[in-house]
C-alpha positions in Angstrom: 57.7 182.0 86.5 59.5 185.1 87.2 61.1 187.5 85.5 65.5 186.3 85.9 68.4 188.7 86.3 70.9 188.5 82.9 73.0 185.7 83.2 76.0 187.3 81.5 77.4 191.3 82.6 78.7 192.8 79.7 81.4 195.6 80.5 84.9 196.8 78.7 86.9 194.2 79.2 84.6 191.8 79.6 83.5 191.9 76.0 85.3 190.1 74.2 85.2 187.1 76.3 81.0 187.3 76.5 81.5 187.0 73.5 84.0 183.8 73.4 82.2 182.2 76.6 78.8 182.2 74.8 78.1 178.4 73.8 77.1 178.8 69.9 79.6 180.7 68.5 78.7 183.3 66.0 80.5 181.6 63.5 78.3 178.7 63.7 75.5 181.3 63.6 76.6 182.5 60.4 76.7 179.4 58.9 73.1 178.6 59.6 71.9 182.5 58.7 73.9 180.8 54.7 71.4 178.0 55.0 68.9 180.3 54.4 69.4 183.2 52.7 72.2 185.6 50.9 72.2 188.5 53.7 74.8 189.7 55.0 75.3 188.5 58.5 76.2 191.2 60.7 78.4 190.5 64.1 75.7 192.1 66.5 72.7 189.7 64.5 75.0 187.0 64.8 76.2 187.6 68.9 72.4 188.2 69.3 70.8 185.2 67.6 73.5 183.0 69.8 72.2 184.7 72.9 68.7 184.0 72.6 69.7 180.6 71.6 71.2 179.7 74.6 68.6 181.5 76.3 66.1 179.4 75.2 67.7 176.0 75.4 69.7 177.1 79.0 65.0 177.5 79.7 64.8 173.8 78.6 68.0 172.4 80.8 66.8 174.1 83.6 62.8 172.9 83.7 64.8 169.5 82.4 67.2 169.3 85.8 64.2 170.4 87.8 62.0 167.2 86.6 65.6 164.7 86.7 66.0 166.1 90.7 62.7 165.2 91.4 64.4 161.4 90.9 67.4 162.1 92.6 69.1 162.1 89.0 71.9 164.8 87.5 71.6 162.8 84.3 68.9 164.1 81.9 67.1 161.8 80.1 64.6 162.1 76.9 61.9 162.0 79.0 63.1 164.7 81.5 62.8 167.2 78.0 59.0 165.9 78.2 57.9 166.9 81.5 60.0 170.7 81.1 57.8 171.5 77.4 55.2 169.9 79.2 55.4 172.0 82.0 56.7 175.5 80.2 54.5 176.6 76.8 57.0 178.4 76.1 59.8 177.0 75.9 57.5 174.2 73.3 60.0 175.3 70.2 61.9 174.1 67.2 58.7 171.9 66.7 60.0 170.9 63.4 62.4 168.7 65.3 59.8 166.5 66.9 58.7 164.6 63.8 62.8 163.6 63.6 63.4 162.5 66.7 61.8 159.3 68.8 61.8 161.0 72.1 58.5 163.1 70.6 56.7 159.5 68.1 53.6 158.9 69.8 52.8 162.2 71.3 52.2 163.7 68.0 49.1 162.6 67.3 47.2 160.8 64.6 47.0 163.1 61.6 44.6 162.3 58.2 44.7 163.3 54.9 41.1 165.0 53.2 40.2 161.1 52.4 40.8 159.9 56.3 43.6 157.6 55.6 46.1 158.2 58.2 49.1 159.7 57.0 52.4 158.4 57.9 55.6 159.6 59.5 57.5 159.7 56.9 55.2 160.8 54.8 54.3 164.2 57.7 58.5 164.3 57.4 58.4 165.5 54.3 60.8 164.3 50.9 63.5 166.9 52.2 64.8 167.5 55.3 65.0 170.9 57.1 68.2 172.2 57.3 67.7 172.7 60.4 67.5 168.9 61.2 70.1 168.2 58.6 72.5 170.5 60.4 71.4 169.7 63.8 74.8 167.5 64.9 76.6 171.3 64.9 75.3 171.7 68.2 76.7 169.2 69.7 79.7 171.1 71.1 77.9 174.5 72.0 75.2 171.2 74.1 77.4 170.1 75.9 79.2 173.1 77.4 75.7 174.7 78.0 74.8 171.7 79.5 77.8 171.6 81.8 77.7 175.3 83.0 74.4 174.2 84.3 75.9 171.5 86.6 74.6 168.8 84.6 75.5 166.2 82.3 72.7 163.8 79.7 72.7 160.7 78.0 73.6 160.8 74.0 69.9 160.5 72.9 69.0 164.1 75.4 71.9 165.8 73.6 70.4 164.7 69.8 67.2 166.3 71.1 69.0 169.2 72.5 71.0 169.8 69.4 68.0 169.1 66.9 65.6 172.0 68.9 68.5 174.2 69.1 69.4 173.9 65.3 65.8 174.1 64.2 65.4 177.1 66.3 68.1 179.4 65.0 67.2 177.9 61.4 64.0 179.5 61.9 64.9 182.5 64.3 67.2 183.2 60.5 64.6 182.4 58.3 62.1 185.2 60.5 65.2 187.8 60.6 65.7 187.6 56.6 61.9 187.9 56.6 62.0 191.0 58.1 65.1 192.8 56.3 62.9 192.1 53.3 59.8 193.2 54.4 60.3 195.9 56.0 61.5 195.6 59.8 59.1 196.1 62.5 56.9 198.4 61.0 55.9 195.7 58.8 54.9 193.2 60.7 53.6 194.9 64.4 54.2 194.0 67.9 52.1 191.0 69.1 50.4 191.2 72.6 49.0 188.2 74.4 46.1 189.1 77.1 44.1 186.7 79.1 40.6 186.9 79.0 38.8 188.9 81.9 42.6 190.5 83.5 44.1 193.4 82.6 46.3 194.1 79.3 49.6 193.7 80.2 52.3 196.8 80.0 53.7 197.2 76.5 56.5 194.2 75.6 59.3 195.7 74.1 60.6 198.6 76.0 64.2 200.7 75.8 66.7 199.1 74.8 64.3 197.5 72.6 62.7 200.5 71.2 65.4 200.9 68.3 63.2 197.9 66.7 60.8 200.0 65.3 63.3 201.9 62.7 66.0 199.2 60.7 69.4 201.0 61.1 71.3 198.8 58.7 71.0 198.5 55.0 68.7 196.4 52.8 71.7 193.6 52.2 72.5 193.2 55.8 70.4 191.2 58.7 71.4 193.3 61.8 71.0 193.0 65.6 67.4 194.7 65.4 66.2 192.6 62.8 66.8 189.1 65.1 65.7 190.6 67.9 62.1 191.7 65.8 62.2 187.8 64.9 62.2 186.9 68.2 59.5 188.2 68.8 57.7 186.3 65.8 59.2 182.8 67.8 58.7 183.5 71.2 56.6 184.6 73.6 55.4 185.6 77.1 58.7 186.0 79.7 61.1 184.1 78.0 60.8 185.9 74.5 61.2 189.1 77.1 64.3 187.7 79.1 65.5 186.3 75.5 65.2 190.1 74.1 66.9 191.6 76.9 70.0 189.3 77.1 70.6 189.6 73.4 70.1 193.6 73.0 72.0 193.8 75.9 75.0 192.1 74.5 74.8 194.0 71.2 74.6 197.0 72.6 77.9 196.4 74.6 79.4 194.4 72.4 78.6 197.3 70.0 79.5 200.5 72.4 83.5 198.6 72.8 
């Protein structure tokens, strides 16, 4: 899979329209952050999180679209989602959603407790529904806009799954961004290098404009754009991570400059 160019060019008067055109609105992103942290969320942080979520969902939808095209369909169904994840491990995100979706039942394998007894699906879900699952319905409009922008439609069950994955992913991203703020920024967490045995080590992933991740530029009570980008390194990997960070960094840099 090759790295794709930025899908959105942001400059001058295009900045406001680009932010407005995000399928997942910054106001929704801030609402998700409020579910998991009392920290203030800056506008660049909201834009970055919305951009990253768009990048992840776009990759999933494109993978599902390719699977559907093999059967000459333009309407996506849940099995296309399974195919997209099977073919690209980088998009296996929002895993907490899988326990709540019929699409993934039977694919998770058995789980047994210390005594060897089978753990039921209800027990695996836990007593409380994670906030990302409970709030998944908020993402339907954005998911439908994103599907339309990729030239496809989806059956309601597929939309529900994309809602859930987006919500759970963004909730986890918000938690990690808040953790970055509380625990000292990127220096506290370091950087992740993925090395394949027998192959030379890849070039460092985080280059300009991502070098700014090493130093926090906002106060300890505010989640900034750089904190979100650092959280992305904790949630994603591979080329998807690189593209998500690059697109989000480009958006926040241009919106901040205008």
